[in-house]
C-alpha positions in Angstrom: 23.8 172.4 65.0 26.6 174.5 66.4 30.1 174.2 64.8 33.3 175.5 66.4 36.3 175.8 64.2 39.6 176.5 65.9 42.1 177.7 63.3 39.3 179.2 61.2 41.5 181.9 59.7 44.0 179.4 58.1 43.7 178.1 54.6 42.0 174.9 55.5 39.8 176.6 58.1 38.6 179.1 55.6 37.8 176.5 53.0 36.1 174.3 55.5 33.9 177.2 56.8 32.9 178.2 53.2 32.0 174.6 52.4 29.9 174.1 55.6 28.1 177.4 55.1 27.4 176.6 51.4 26.1 173.1 52.4 24.1 174.5 55.3 24.0 171.2 57.1 26.0 168.2 58.3 24.5 164.8 57.8 21.1 166.3 57.1 21.2 168.4 60.4 21.0 172.1 59.6 23.9 174.3 60.8 22.4 177.1 62.9 25.6 178.6 64.4 29.3 178.9 63.9 32.0 180.0 66.3 35.1 180.8 64.3 38.3 181.3 66.3 41.9 182.0 65.5 44.9 184.1 66.6 43.6 186.7 64.1 39.8 187.3 63.8 38.3 185.2 61.1 35.8 186.5 58.6 32.2 185.3 58.7 31.1 183.0 55.9 29.3 184.8 53.0 25.6 184.0 52.7 25.2 182.2 56.0 21.8 183.0 57.5 22.6 181.7 61.1 24.8 183.1 63.8 28.5 183.4 63.2 30.7 184.5 66.1 34.2 185.4 64.9 36.6 185.7 67.7 40.3 186.1 68.5 41.5 183.3 70.7 44.7 181.8 72.0 44.3 178.3 73.6 47.5 178.7 75.5 45.9 181.5 77.6 44.2 180.4 80.7 40.4 180.3 80.3 40.4 180.9 76.6 39.2 177.4 75.7 36.4 177.6 78.3 35.2 180.8 76.7 35.1 179.2 73.3 33.0 176.4 74.6 30.3 178.5 76.2 27.8 177.7 73.4 28.3 174.0 73.8 29.2 173.3 70.2 28.1 169.9 68.7 31.2 169.6 66.5 34.6 171.0 67.2 37.3 171.2 64.5 40.7 171.6 66.0 42.9 172.8 63.1 45.1 175.3 64.9 48.8 174.5 65.1 52.3 175.8 64.7 53.6 174.3 61.5 56.5 171.9 61.2 59.4 174.3 60.4 58.4 176.8 63.0 57.8 174.1 65.7 61.3 172.8 65.0 62.9 176.3 65.1 61.0 177.4 68.3 60.8 174.5 70.7 58.9 176.2 73.4 56.3 177.8 71.1 55.7 174.5 69.3 54.9 172.7 72.6 52.9 175.5 74.0 50.6 175.8 71.0 50.5 172.3 69.6 50.5 170.3 72.8 49.4 172.6 75.7 46.7 174.3 73.6 45.2 170.9 72.7 45.3 169.8 76.3 43.7 173.0 77.5 40.9 172.4 75.0 40.3 168.8 76.0 40.3 169.7 79.7 37.9 172.6 79.2 35.5 170.2 77.5 35.8 167.8 80.4 35.3 170.4 83.1 32.4 172.1 81.3 30.4 168.9 81.1 29.1 168.5 84.7 25.5 167.5 84.6 24.9 168.7 81.0 25.1 165.4 79.0 27.1 167.4 76.5 29.8 165.3 74.6 31.0 167.0 71.5 32.5 165.4 68.5 36.2 166.6 68.3 37.9 166.3 64.9 41.6 166.8 65.3 43.9 167.6 62.5 46.9 165.4 63.0 49.8 164.8 60.6 51.8 162.1 58.9 54.7 163.7 60.7 53.9 161.2 63.6 56.0 158.8 61.5 59.7 159.2 60.9 63.1 157.6 60.9 63.8 154.2 59.4 60.4 153.4 57.9 59.1 151.1 55.2 58.3 152.7 51.9 54.6 152.0 52.6 53.2 152.4 56.1 49.9 150.9 57.3 47.8 152.2 60.2 49.3 149.3 62.3 52.8 150.8 62.2 53.9 152.3 65.4 54.4 156.1 65.8 58.0 157.1 65.3 58.2 161.0 65.0 61.6 162.5 64.5 60.6 166.2 64.7 59.1 168.2 67.6 56.0 168.8 65.5 55.5 165.1 64.8 56.0 164.4 68.5 53.5 167.0 69.5 50.9 165.6 67.1 51.6 162.0 68.3 51.0 163.0 72.0 47.8 164.7 71.0 46.6 161.6 69.3 47.1 159.7 72.6 45.2 162.4 74.5 42.3 162.3 71.9 42.0 158.5 72.3 42.1 158.6 76.1 39.5 161.4 76.5 37.3 159.5 74.0 37.8 156.3 76.0 36.8 158.1 79.2 33.6 159.4 77.5 34.5 163.1 77.7 34.5 163.5 73.9 33.8 161.6 70.7 37.1 162.1 69.0 38.7 161.3 65.7 42.2 162.2 64.6 42.9 162.6 60.9 46.6 162.3 59.8 46.4 164.6 56.9 48.7 164.3 53.9 50.7 167.4 53.0 48.2 169.8 51.4 49.1 170.5 47.9 48.6 172.9 46.2 48.3 175.4 49.0 47.0 178.7 47.8 48.3 182.1 49.0 51.6 183.0 50.4 54.1 180.4 51.7 54.1 179.5 55.4 56.9 178.3 57.5 56.2 174.6 57.0 59.2 172.7 55.8 56.9 171.1 53.3 56.0 174.4 51.7 58.1 173.9 48.6 55.9 171.0 47.5 53.2 173.6 46.8 55.6 176.4 45.8 57.0 174.5 42.8 53.4 174.3 41.4 51.8 177.5 42.7 54.5 180.0 41.8 55.2 178.8 38.2 51.5 178.8 37.5 51.4 182.4 38.6 54.3 183.2 36.3 56.8 183.4 39.2 60.1 181.7 40.0 59.9 178.8 42.5 62.8 177.5 44.5 63.3 173.7 44.8 65.5 173.0 47.9 65.6 169.2 47.6 66.4 166.6 44.9 63.7 165.5 42.5 63.8 161.9 43.8 62.2 163.0 47.1 58.9 161.2 47.5 56.1 162.4 49.7 52.4 161.9 50.6 50.1 164.6 49.3 46.4 165.6 48.9 44.5 168.6 47.5 42.8 171.2 49.7 39.5 170.0 48.3 40.2 166.4 49.4 41.3 167.7 52.8 38.0 169.6 53.4 36.1 166.5 52.3 38.0 164.4 54.9 36.9 166.9 57.6 33.3 166.8 56.4 33.2 163.0 56.4 34.7 162.8 59.8 31.7 164.8 61.2 29.2 162.1 60.2 31.2 158.9 60.5 30.1 156.3 63.0 33.1 156.5 65.3 32.3 153.3 67.0 33.9 151.7 64.0 37.2 153.1 65.1 37.0 151.3 68.4 40.0 152.4 70.5 42.1 153.4 67.5 40.9 156.9 67.2 43.4 158.3 64.6 43.9 157.1 61.1 45.9 158.1 58.0 44.0 159.8 55.3 44.3 158.8 51.6 46.7 160.6 49.3 49.2 160.3 46.6 52.8 159.1 47.0 54.6 161.4 44.5 58.2 162.3 43.8 59.2 165.9 43.2 60.2 164.8 39.7 56.7 163.4 39.1 55.2 166.7 40.4 57.2 168.6 37.8 56.3 166.2 35.0 52.6 166.5 35.8 53.0 170.3 35.8 54.6 170.2 32.4 51.7 168.0 31.1 49.1 170.4 32.4 50.8 173.8 31.8 53.7 173.3 29.5 57.5 173.5 29.6 57.6 177.3 29.9 56.0 177.0 33.3 58.3 174.3 34.6 61.3 176.3 33.4 60.5 178.7 36.3 61.6 176.1 38.9 65.1 176.7 40.1 67.2 174.2 42.0 68.8 175.7 45.1 69.6 173.0 47.7 68.9 173.7 51.3 70.5 171.2 53.6 68.3 172.1 56.6 65.1 171.4 54.7 66.6 168.4 53.0 67.5 166.9 56.4 64.0 167.5 57.8 62.3 166.0 54.7 64.6 163.0 54.7 63.0 161.8 57.9 59.4 161.9 56.6 57.3 159.0 55.4 57.2 158.4 51.7 54.0 156.4 51.2 51.0 154.9 53.1 48.4 152.1 52.8 45.2 154.1 53.6 43.0 151.1 53.3 41.5 151.5 56.8 40.4 155.1 56.0 39.2 154.1 52.5 37.1 151.3 54.0 35.4 154.0 56.2 34.6 156.2 53.1 37.5 158.6 52.9 38.7 159.3 49.3 41.3 161.4 47.6 42.8 162.1 44.2 44.4 159.3 42.2 46.7 161.4 39.9 48.8 164.5 40.6 47.6 166.0 37.4 44.2 166.2 39.0 45.6 168.0 42.0 47.1 170.7 39.7 43.8 171.0 37.8 41.9 171.5 41.1 44.3 174.3 42.0 43.6 175.9 38.6 39.9 175.5 39.0 39.6 176.7 42.6 42.3 179.4 42.7 42.9 180.6 39.2 39.3 180.7 37.9 39.8 177.6 35.7 42.3 179.2 33.3 46.1 179.6 33.3 47.5 183.1 33.4 48.7 184.4 30.0 
């Protein structure tokens, strides 16, 4: 099996590659080759005995997608995107990368198929940002898409493209509306949601964290470990079960910032939470105020997708996976 991961140098892409290489197979079929692509050259997975081509690629460039598809990958993970804050700040860049790049990929698949019988599974990383505005506290998969950011609009359009290209038989596609990934390791990115991870990650590392919103802000979150598991499960799922509704909201936890902080104090103590400093940012607060607060993921759960049930567990996962299982002294 040949796996193409677009966005392989990002946090989720790296973790997904490592997990796939460690497993060595998807659904019992051995993985023989990776193509790992990003704007910066990804690193090959350690210990993988098959072929791993690591390339620099920009889907907005003419012909780039066709080049990536030369090996006719069986499974394509499309994770690459300009994140929410950056897409809002740079309108043209957001549409170029998030919408045009996806369209180029889908068109390159379609035009590369002639006479080959090749129809890859395309797993698209969508977002809960496709919902916005005046929403109920709990949103089901039957709720209509109401994005109120450019990023959410771009993801919503891509969900429609994914469904149409699947309907026409060009791809076997599934879109996963991922919860905000928390706790994200590494340095903060330009996502407006970055503080949800920052108020956990930085204090656990002994550093001050800035909280730009009030503690009553509620949001939908899941761990990096759960996110990778969603992506793995999507590769083996019988997609005929989705019928014409090719995108679905992943399980997660509806947690307030105050509940995050309380969980951090239970796990790591008050000296750690004392490192969280309140500095209101009206721009971030405005963006966050238009986001969904909670979901009914029963459709995804019925298909076998699972996530954490307590935020304490998400913090412990970060400690296990990123801090070697112990808190810094």
